N, CA, C, O and the ligand as a Tripos MOL2 file, in Angstrom:
@<TRIPOS>MOLECULE
protein
  221   219    56     0     0
PROTEIN
NO_CHARGES

@<TRIPOS>ATOM
      1 N         -44.5440 -108.6940   32.2480 N.3       1 MET1
      2 CA        -43.3050 -109.2920   32.7940 C.3       1 MET1
      3 C         -43.5260 -109.7280   34.2360 C.2       1 MET1
      4 O         -44.2590 -109.1110   35.0090 O.2       1 MET1
      5 N         -42.8900 -110.7600   34.5340 N.am      2 PHE2
      6 CA        -43.0400 -111.3340   35.8670 C.3       2 PHE2
      7 C         -41.8350 -110.9760   36.7220 C.2       2 PHE2
      8 O         -40.6880 -111.2530   36.3710 O.2       2 PHE2
      9 N         -42.1220 -110.3710   37.8160 N.am      3 LYS3
     10 CA        -41.0220 -110.0030   38.6990 C.3       3 LYS3
     11 C         -40.7680 -111.1310   39.6800 C.2       3 LYS3
     12 O         -41.6310 -111.5010   40.4760 O.2       3 LYS3
     13 N         -39.6020 -111.6460   39.6030 N.am      4 LYS4
     14 CA        -39.2790 -112.7660   40.5010 C.3       4 LYS4
     15 C         -38.7450 -112.2220   41.8230 C.2       4 LYS4
     16 O         -37.8240 -111.4070   41.8670 O.2       4 LYS4
     17 N         -39.3460 -112.6940   42.8640 N.am      5 VAL5
     18 CA        -38.8720 -112.2720   44.1740 C.3       5 VAL5
     19 C         -37.6300 -113.0650   44.5170 C.2       5 VAL5
     20 O         -37.5960 -114.2930   44.4310 O.2       5 VAL5
     21 N         -36.6440 -112.3450   44.8950 N.am      6 LYS6
     22 CA        -35.3890 -113.0150   45.2310 C.3       6 LYS6
     23 C         -35.5280 -113.7230   46.5650 C.2       6 LYS6
     24 O         -35.9520 -113.1330   47.5590 O.2       6 LYS6
     25 N         -35.1730 -114.9680   46.5710 N.am      7 SER7
     26 CA        -35.2100 -115.6760   47.8370 C.3       7 SER7
     27 C         -34.0670 -116.6690   47.8810 C.2       7 SER7
     28 O         -33.4290 -116.9600   46.8690 O.2       7 SER7
     29 N         -33.8290 -117.1680   49.0470 N.am      8 TYR8
     30 CA        -32.6660 -118.0030   49.2780 C.3       8 TYR8
     31 C         -33.1030 -119.3000   49.9300 C.2       8 TYR8
     32 O         -34.2170 -119.4030   50.4420 O.2       8 TYR8
     33 N         -32.2300 -120.2790   49.9100 N.am      9 PRO9
     34 CA        -32.6180 -121.5860   50.4430 C.3       9 PRO9
     35 C         -33.2240 -121.4940   51.8370 C.2       9 PRO9
     36 O         -32.8010 -120.6960   52.6740 O.2       9 PRO9
     37 N         -34.1940 -122.3100   52.0500 N.am     10 LYS10
     38 CA        -34.9170 -122.3160   53.3100 C.3      10 LYS10
     39 C         -34.1390 -123.1030   54.3660 C.2      10 LYS10
     40 O         -33.4250 -124.0570   54.0580 O.2      10 LYS10
     41 N         -34.2940 -122.6880   55.5760 N.am     11 GLY11
     42 CA        -33.7450 -123.4770   56.6790 C.3      11 GLY11
     43 C         -32.2770 -123.2490   56.9490 C.2      11 GLY11
     44 O         -31.6380 -124.0250   57.6610 O.2      11 GLY11
     45 N         -31.7400 -122.1790   56.3770 N.am     12 ARG12
     46 CA        -30.3440 -121.9050   56.6970 C.3      12 ARG12
     47 C         -30.2660 -121.3420   58.1020 C.2      12 ARG12
     48 O         -31.1800 -120.6670   58.5750 O.2      12 ARG12
     49 N         -29.1800 -121.6280   58.7400 N.am     13 LYS13
     50 CA        -29.0180 -121.1350   60.1010 C.3      13 LYS13
     51 C         -27.9360 -120.0690   60.1520 C.2      13 LYS13
     52 O         -27.0110 -120.0440   59.3400 O.2      13 LYS13
     53 N         -28.0800 -119.2110   61.1150 N.am     14 CYS14
     54 CA        -27.0690 -118.2060   61.3580 C.3      14 CYS14
     55 C         -25.7470 -118.9050   61.6220 C.2      14 CYS14
     56 O         -25.6760 -119.8700   62.3820 O.2      14 CYS14
     57 N         -24.7260 -118.4100   60.9960 N.am     15 ARG15
     58 CA        -23.4220 -119.0730   61.1280 C.3      15 ARG15
     59 C         -22.6880 -118.6670   62.3910 C.2      15 ARG15
     60 O         -21.6270 -119.2010   62.7120 O.2      15 ARG15
     61 N         -23.2550 -117.7400   63.0830 N.am     16 PHE16
     62 CA        -22.5860 -117.3200   64.3030 C.3      16 PHE16
     63 C         -22.6250 -118.4560   65.3070 C.2      16 PHE16
     64 O         -23.6780 -119.0470   65.5430 O.2      16 PHE16
     65 N         -21.4690 -118.7660   65.9020 N.am     17 PRO17
     66 CA        -21.4200 -119.8800   66.8440 C.3      17 PRO17
     67 C         -22.4750 -119.7420   67.9370 C.2      17 PRO17
     68 O         -22.6620 -118.6690   68.5100 O.2      17 PRO17
     69 N         -23.1390 -120.8190   68.2040 N.am     18 ALA18
     70 CA        -24.1060 -120.8760   69.2970 C.3      18 ALA18
     71 C         -25.3250 -119.9970   69.0610 C.2      18 ALA18
     72 O         -26.0490 -119.6760   70.0030 O.2      18 ALA18
     73 N         -25.5540 -119.6120   67.8350 N.am     19 CYS19
     74 CA        -26.7820 -118.8590   67.5700 C.3      19 CYS19
     75 C         -27.8250 -119.8140   67.0140 C.2      19 CYS19
     76 O         -28.8120 -120.1170   67.6850 O.2      19 CYS19
     77 N         -27.6150 -120.2890   65.7980 N.am     20 GLY20
     78 CA        -28.5100 -121.2920   65.2380 C.3      20 GLY20
     79 C         -29.8680 -120.7750   64.8450 C.2      20 GLY20
     80 O         -30.7810 -121.5590   64.5860 O.2      20 GLY20
     81 N         -30.0190 -119.4760   64.7980 N.am     21 LYS21
     82 CA        -31.2930 -118.9020   64.3870 C.3      21 LYS21
     83 C         -31.5330 -119.1990   62.9100 C.2      21 LYS21
     84 O         -30.6210 -119.0810   62.0910 O.2      21 LYS21
     85 N         -32.7380 -119.5770   62.5800 N.am     22 ILE22
     86 CA        -33.0740 -119.8500   61.1850 C.3      22 ILE22
     87 C         -33.2180 -118.5360   60.4390 C.2      22 ILE22
     88 O         -33.9230 -117.6220   60.8660 O.2      22 ILE22
     89 N         -32.5290 -118.4730   59.3140 N.am     23 LEU23
     90 CA        -32.5640 -117.2450   58.5440 C.3      23 LEU23
     91 C         -33.7800 -117.1980   57.6420 C.2      23 LEU23
     92 O         -34.2710 -118.2240   57.1700 O.2      23 LEU23
     93 N         -34.2420 -116.0080   57.4190 N.am     24 SER24
     94 CA        -35.3280 -115.8010   56.4750 C.3      24 SER24
     95 C         -34.8420 -116.1360   55.0660 C.2      24 SER24
     96 O         -33.6630 -115.9700   54.7530 O.2      24 SER24
     97 N         -35.7480 -116.6010   54.2330 N.am     25 ILE25
     98 CA        -35.3470 -116.8900   52.8520 C.3      25 ILE25
     99 C         -35.0310 -115.6070   52.1090 C.2      25 ILE25
    100 O         -34.4590 -115.6360   51.0190 O.2      25 ILE25
    101 N         -35.3980 -114.4960   52.6900 N.am     26 TYR26
    102 CA        -35.0880 -113.2130   52.0530 C.3      26 TYR26
    103 C         -33.8050 -112.6130   52.5850 C.2      26 TYR26
    104 O         -33.3660 -111.5430   52.1630 O.2      26 TYR26
    105 N         -33.2280 -113.3230   53.5080 N.am     27 ASN27
    106 CA        -31.9540 -112.8650   54.0540 C.3      27 ASN27
    107 C         -30.8450 -113.4750   53.2250 C.2      27 ASN27
    108 O         -30.6500 -114.6900   53.2240 O.2      27 ASN27
    109 N         -30.1250 -112.6330   52.5260 N.am     28 GLN28
    110 CA        -29.0920 -113.1580   51.6430 C.3      28 GLN28
    111 C         -27.7940 -113.4060   52.3890 C.2      28 GLN28
    112 O         -26.8560 -113.9820   51.8380 O.2      28 GLN28
    113 N         -27.7400 -112.9810   53.6170 N.am     29 GLY29
    114 CA        -26.5070 -113.1350   54.3730 C.3      29 GLY29
    115 C         -26.3880 -114.5100   54.9910 C.2      29 GLY29
    116 O         -27.2190 -115.3880   54.7560 O.2      29 GLY29
    117 N         -25.3860 -114.6800   55.7540 N.am     30 GLU30
    118 CA        -25.1640 -115.9700   56.3910 C.3      30 GLU30
    119 C         -25.4080 -115.8930   57.8830 C.2      30 GLU30
    120 O         -25.2300 -116.8650   58.6180 O.2      30 GLU30
    121 N         -25.8220 -114.7080   58.3130 N.am     31 TYR31
    122 CA        -26.0720 -114.5090   59.7340 C.3      31 TYR31
    123 C         -27.4490 -113.9100   59.9350 C.2      31 TYR31
    124 O         -28.0000 -113.2870   59.0270 O.2      31 TYR31
    125 N         -28.0000 -114.0930   61.1070 N.am     32 CYS32
    126 CA        -29.2460 -113.4310   61.4330 C.3      32 CYS32
    127 C         -28.9690 -111.9300   61.5170 C.2      32 CYS32
    128 O         -27.8120 -111.5100   61.5360 O.2      32 CYS32
    129 N         -30.0050 -111.1440   61.5640 N.am     33 HIS33
    130 CA        -29.7690 -109.6970   61.4520 C.3      33 HIS33
    131 C         -28.9490 -109.1760   62.6240 C.2      33 HIS33
    132 O         -28.2080 -108.2040   62.4850 O.2      33 HIS33
    133 N         -29.0780 -109.8090   63.7550 N.am     34 VAL34
    134 CA        -28.2930 -109.3720   64.9080 C.3      34 VAL34
    135 C         -26.8100 -109.5870   64.6450 C.2      34 VAL34
    136 O         -25.9920 -108.6830   64.8170 O.2      34 VAL34
    137 N         -26.4870 -110.7880   64.2280 N.am     35 HIS35
    138 CA        -25.0770 -111.1100   64.0490 C.3      35 HIS35
    139 C         -24.5250 -110.5610   62.7370 C.2      35 HIS35
    140 O         -23.3150 -110.3860   62.5880 O.2      35 HIS35
    141 N         -25.4110 -110.2930   61.7950 N.am     36 GLN36
    142 CA        -24.9240 -109.6850   60.5670 C.3      36 GLN36
    143 C         -24.3280 -108.3180   60.8880 C.2      36 GLN36
    144 O         -23.2590 -107.9520   60.3980 O.2      36 GLN36
    145 N         -25.0370 -107.5860   61.7130 N.am     37 GLY37
    146 CA        -24.5280 -106.2820   62.1210 C.3      37 GLY37
    147 C         -23.2340 -106.4330   62.8940 C.2      37 GLY37
    148 O         -22.2900 -105.6610   62.7290 O.2      37 GLY37
    149 N         -23.2180 -107.4300   63.7260 N.am     38 TYR38
    150 CA        -22.0360 -107.6930   64.5490 C.3      38 TYR38
    151 C         -20.8260 -108.0030   63.6820 C.2      38 TYR38
    152 O         -19.7350 -107.4730   63.8920 O.2      38 TYR38
    153 N         -21.0440 -108.8720   62.7040 N.am     39 VAL39
    154 CA        -19.9610 -109.3010   61.8170 C.3      39 VAL39
    155 C         -19.5210 -108.1620   60.9100 C.2      39 VAL39
    156 O         -18.3290 -107.9530   60.6820 O.2      39 VAL39
    157 N         -20.5060 -107.4270   60.3970 N.am     40 ASP40
    158 CA        -20.1680 -106.2880   59.5450 C.3      40 ASP40
    159 C         -19.2840 -105.3110   60.3040 C.2      40 ASP40
    160 O         -18.3070 -104.7770   59.7800 O.2      40 ASP40
    161 N         -19.6530 -105.1030   61.5250 N.am     41 ASN41
    162 CA        -18.9050 -104.1900   62.3590 C.3      41 ASN41
    163 C         -17.4800 -104.6710   62.5690 C.2      41 ASN41
    164 O         -16.5260 -103.9020   62.4490 O.2      41 ASN41
    165 N         -17.3500 -105.9320   62.8790 N.am     42 ALA42
    166 CA        -16.0380 -106.5090   63.1320 C.3      42 ALA42
    167 C         -15.1950 -106.4710   61.8630 C.2      42 ALA42
    168 O         -13.9980 -106.1870   61.9030 O.2      42 ALA42
    169 N         -15.8370 -106.7610   60.7450 N.am     43 ALA43
    170 CA        -15.1320 -106.7580   59.4670 C.3      43 ALA43
    171 C         -14.6770 -105.3560   59.1390 C.2      43 ALA43
    172 O         -13.5940 -105.1450   58.5940 O.2      43 ALA43
    173 N         -15.5230 -104.4000   59.4810 N.am     44 PHE44
    174 CA        -15.1690 -103.0270   59.1880 C.3      44 PHE44
    175 C         -13.9760 -102.6090   60.0240 C.2      44 PHE44
    176 O         -13.0760 -101.9120   59.5550 O.2      44 PHE44
    177 N         -13.9890 -103.0410   61.2510 N.am     45 LYS45
    178 CA        -12.8810 -102.6890   62.1290 C.3      45 LYS45
    179 C         -11.5780 -103.2710   61.6090 C.2      45 LYS45
    180 O         -10.5070 -102.6770   61.7270 O.2      45 LYS45
    181 N         -11.7120 -104.4560   61.0300 N.am     46 LYS46
    182 CA        -10.5070 -105.1300   60.5330 C.3      46 LYS46
    183 C         -10.0620 -104.5690   59.1970 C.2      46 LYS46
    184 O          -8.8920 -104.2410   59.0000 O.2      46 LYS46
    185 N         -11.0200 -104.4650   58.2800 N.am     47 THR47
    186 CA        -10.6590 -104.1160   56.9090 C.3      47 THR47
    187 C         -10.9810 -102.6740   56.5700 C.2      47 THR47
    188 O         -10.5460 -102.1600   55.5390 O.2      47 THR47
    189 N         -11.7410 -102.0210   57.4310 N.am     48 GLY48
    190 CA        -12.1370 -100.6530   57.1450 C.3      48 GLY48
    191 C         -10.9760  -99.6940   57.2560 C.2      48 GLY48
    192 O         -11.0260  -98.5580   56.7840 O.2      48 GLY48
    193 N          -9.9600 -100.1680   57.8760 N.am     49 LYS49
    194 CA         -8.7920  -99.3160   58.0150 C.3      49 LYS49
    195 C          -8.1090  -99.1390   56.6760 C.2      49 LYS49
    196 O          -7.9940 -100.0660   55.8750 O.2      49 LYS49
    197 N          -7.6780  -97.9620   56.4720 N.am     50 ILE50
    198 CA         -6.9840  -97.7080   55.2100 C.3      50 ILE50
    199 C          -5.6440  -98.4030   55.2360 C.2      50 ILE50
    200 O          -4.8590  -98.2890   56.1770 O.2      50 ILE50
    201 N          -5.4220  -99.1200   54.1670 N.am     51 ARG51
    202 CA         -4.1620  -99.8710   54.1060 C.3      51 ARG51
    203 C          -2.9910  -98.8980   54.0950 C.2      51 ARG51
    204 O          -2.8080  -98.1110   53.1670 O.2      51 ARG51
    205 N          -2.2490  -98.9800   55.1080 N.am     52 SER52
    206 CA         -1.0650  -98.1290   55.1230 C.3      52 SER52
    207 C           0.1010  -98.9360   54.5990 C.2      52 SER52
    208 O           0.2860 -100.0960   54.9690 O.2      52 SER52
    209 N           0.8410  -98.3540   53.7840 N.am     53 GLY53
    210 CA          1.9400  -99.0930   53.1540 C.3      53 GLY53
    211 C           3.1500  -99.2190   54.0620 C.2      53 GLY53
    212 O           4.2790  -99.4460   53.6290 O.2      53 GLY53
    213 N           2.8570  -99.0620   55.3260 N.am     54 ARG54
    214 CA          3.9910  -99.1300   56.2650 C.3      54 ARG54
    215 C           4.4970 -100.5470   56.3990 C.2      54 ARG54
    216 O           3.7150 -101.4950   56.4610 O.2      54 ARG54
    217 N           5.7490 -100.6820   56.4410 N.am     55 LYS55
    218 CA          6.2870 -102.0280   56.5870 C.3      55 LYS55
    219 C           7.5680 -101.9740   57.3790 C.2      55 LYS55
    220 O           8.1900 -103.0090   57.6190 O.2      55 LYS55
    221 ZN        -27.2540 -115.0940   64.8480 Zn       56 ZN56
@<TRIPOS>BOND
     1     1     2 1
     2     2     3 1
     3     3     4 2
     4     3     5 am
     5     5     6 1
     6     6     7 1
     7     7     8 2
     8     7     9 am
     9     9    10 1
    10    10    11 1
    11    11    12 2
    12    11    13 am
    13    13    14 1
    14    14    15 1
    15    15    16 2
    16    15    17 am
    17    17    18 1
    18    18    19 1
    19    19    20 2
    20    19    21 am
    21    21    22 1
    22    22    23 1
    23    23    24 2
    24    23    25 am
    25    25    26 1
    26    26    27 1
    27    27    28 2
    28    27    29 am
    29    29    30 1
    30    30    31 1
    31    31    32 2
    32    31    33 am
    33    33    34 1
    34    34    35 1
    35    35    36 2
    36    35    37 am
    37    37    38 1
    38    38    39 1
    39    39    40 2
    40    39    41 am
    41    41    42 1
    42    42    43 1
    43    43    44 2
    44    43    45 am
    45    45    46 1
    46    46    47 1
    47    47    48 2
    48    47    49 am
    49    49    50 1
    50    50    51 1
    51    51    52 2
    52    51    53 am
    53    53    54 1
    54    54    55 1
    55    55    56 2
    56    55    57 am
    57    57    58 1
    58    58    59 1
    59    59    60 2
    60    59    61 am
    61    61    62 1
    62    62    63 1
    63    63    64 2
    64    63    65 am
    65    65    66 1
    66    66    67 1
    67    67    68 2
    68    67    69 am
    69    69    70 1
    70    70    71 1
    71    71    72 2
    72    71    73 am
    73    73    74 1
    74    74    75 1
    75    75    76 2
    76    75    77 am
    77    77    78 1
    78    78    79 1
    79    79    80 2
    80    79    81 am
    81    81    82 1
    82    82    83 1
    83    83    84 2
    84    83    85 am
    85    85    86 1
    86    86    87 1
    87    87    88 2
    88    87    89 am
    89    89    90 1
    90    90    91 1
    91    91    92 2
    92    91    93 am
    93    93    94 1
    94    94    95 1
    95    95    96 2
    96    95    97 am
    97    97    98 1
    98    98    99 1
    99    99   100 2
   100    99   101 am
   101   101   102 1
   102   102   103 1
   103   103   104 2
   104   103   105 am
   105   105   106 1
   106   106   107 1
   107   107   108 2
   108   107   109 am
   109   109   110 1
   110   110   111 1
   111   111   112 2
   112   111   113 am
   113   113   114 1
   114   114   115 1
   115   115   116 2
   116   115   117 am
   117   117   118 1
   118   118   119 1
   119   119   120 2
   120   119   121 am
   121   121   122 1
   122   122   123 1
   123   123   124 2
   124   123   125 am
   125   125   126 1
   126   126   127 1
   127   127   128 2
   128   127   129 am
   129   129   130 1
   130   130   131 1
   131   131   132 2
   132   131   133 am
   133   133   134 1
   134   134   135 1
   135   135   136 2
   136   135   137 am
   137   137   138 1
   138   138   139 1
   139   139   140 2
   140   139   141 am
   141   141   142 1
   142   142   143 1
   143   143   144 2
   144   143   145 am
   145   145   146 1
   146   146   147 1
   147   147   148 2
   148   147   149 am
   149   149   150 1
   150   150   151 1
   151   151   152 2
   152   151   153 am
   153   153   154 1
   154   154   155 1
   155   155   156 2
   156   155   157 am
   157   157   158 1
   158   158   159 1
   159   159   160 2
   160   159   161 am
   161   161   162 1
   162   162   163 1
   163   163   164 2
   164   163   165 am
   165   165   166 1
   166   166   167 1
   167   167   168 2
   168   167   169 am
   169   169   170 1
   170   170   171 1
   171   171   172 2
   172   171   173 am
   173   173   174 1
   174   174   175 1
   175   175   176 2
   176   175   177 am
   177   177   178 1
   178   178   179 1
   179   179   180 2
   180   179   181 am
   181   181   182 1
   182   182   183 1
   183   183   184 2
   184   183   185 am
   185   185   186 1
   186   186   187 1
   187   187   188 2
   188   187   189 am
   189   189   190 1
   190   190   191 1
   191   191   192 2
   192   191   193 am
   193   193   194 1
   194   194   195 1
   195   195   196 2
   196   195   197 am
   197   197   198 1
   198   198   199 1
   199   199   200 2
   200   199   201 am
   201   201   202 1
   202   202   203 1
   203   203   204 2
   204   203   205 am
   205   205   206 1
   206   206   207 1
   207   207   208 2
   208   207   209 am
   209   209   210 1
   210   210   211 1
   211   211   212 2
   212   211   213 am
   213   213   214 1
   214   214   215 1
   215   215   216 2
   216   215   217 am
   217   217   218 1
   218   218   219 1
   219   219   220 2
@<TRIPOS>SUBSTRUCTURE
     1 MET1         2 RESIDUE 1 A MET
     2 PHE2         6 RESIDUE 1 A PHE
     3 LYS3        10 RESIDUE 1 A LYS
     4 LYS4        14 RESIDUE 1 A LYS
     5 VAL5        18 RESIDUE 1 A VAL
     6 LYS6        22 RESIDUE 1 A LYS
     7 SER7        26 RESIDUE 1 A SER
     8 TYR8        30 RESIDUE 1 A TYR
     9 PRO9        34 RESIDUE 1 A PRO
    10 LYS10       38 RESIDUE 1 A LYS
    11 GLY11       42 RESIDUE 1 A GLY
    12 ARG12       46 RESIDUE 1 A ARG
    13 LYS13       50 RESIDUE 1 A LYS
    14 CYS14       54 RESIDUE 1 A CYS
    15 ARG15       58 RESIDUE 1 A ARG
    16 PHE16       62 RESIDUE 1 A PHE
    17 PRO17       66 RESIDUE 1 A PRO
    18 ALA18       70 RESIDUE 1 A ALA
    19 CYS19       74 RESIDUE 1 A CYS
    20 GLY20       78 RESIDUE 1 A GLY
    21 LYS21       82 RESIDUE 1 A LYS
    22 ILE22       86 RESIDUE 1 A ILE
    23 LEU23       90 RESIDUE 1 A LEU
    24 SER24       94 RESIDUE 1 A SER
    25 ILE25       98 RESIDUE 1 A ILE
    26 TYR26      102 RESIDUE 1 A TYR
    27 ASN27      106 RESIDUE 1 A ASN
    28 GLN28      110 RESIDUE 1 A GLN
    29 GLY29      114 RESIDUE 1 A GLY
    30 GLU30      118 RESIDUE 1 A GLU
    31 TYR31      122 RESIDUE 1 A TYR
    32 CYS32      126 RESIDUE 1 A CYS
    33 HIS33      130 RESIDUE 1 A HIS
    34 VAL34      134 RESIDUE 1 A VAL
    35 HIS35      138 RESIDUE 1 A HIS
    36 GLN36      142 RESIDUE 1 A GLN
    37 GLY37      146 RESIDUE 1 A GLY
    38 TYR38      150 RESIDUE 1 A TYR
    39 VAL39      154 RESIDUE 1 A VAL
    40 ASP40      158 RESIDUE 1 A ASP
    41 ASN41      162 RESIDUE 1 A ASN
    42 ALA42      166 RESIDUE 1 A ALA
    43 ALA43      170 RESIDUE 1 A ALA
    44 PHE44      174 RESIDUE 1 A PHE
    45 LYS45      178 RESIDUE 1 A LYS
    46 LYS46      182 RESIDUE 1 A LYS
    47 THR47      186 RESIDUE 1 A THR
    48 GLY48      190 RESIDUE 1 A GLY
    49 LYS49      194 RESIDUE 1 A LYS
    50 ILE50      198 RESIDUE 1 A ILE
    51 ARG51      202 RESIDUE 1 A ARG
    52 SER52      206 RESIDUE 1 A SER
    53 GLY53      210 RESIDUE 1 A GLY
    54 ARG54      214 RESIDUE 1 A ARG
    55 LYS55      218 RESIDUE 1 A LYS
    56 ZN56       221 GROUP 0 **** ****
């Protein structure tokens, strides 16, 4: 059996404004590793909170 290495389109750039770093084809994200962490963190801060049913 042939194991296919997962890869992604070449030449994608980090979506973070003013970054423009070219992403590795093995990077499945949309950001370079620096900004991926940054975005994950921000997303966690936003959505990581437990939804309180307060209204
Ligand atoms: Zn970046």
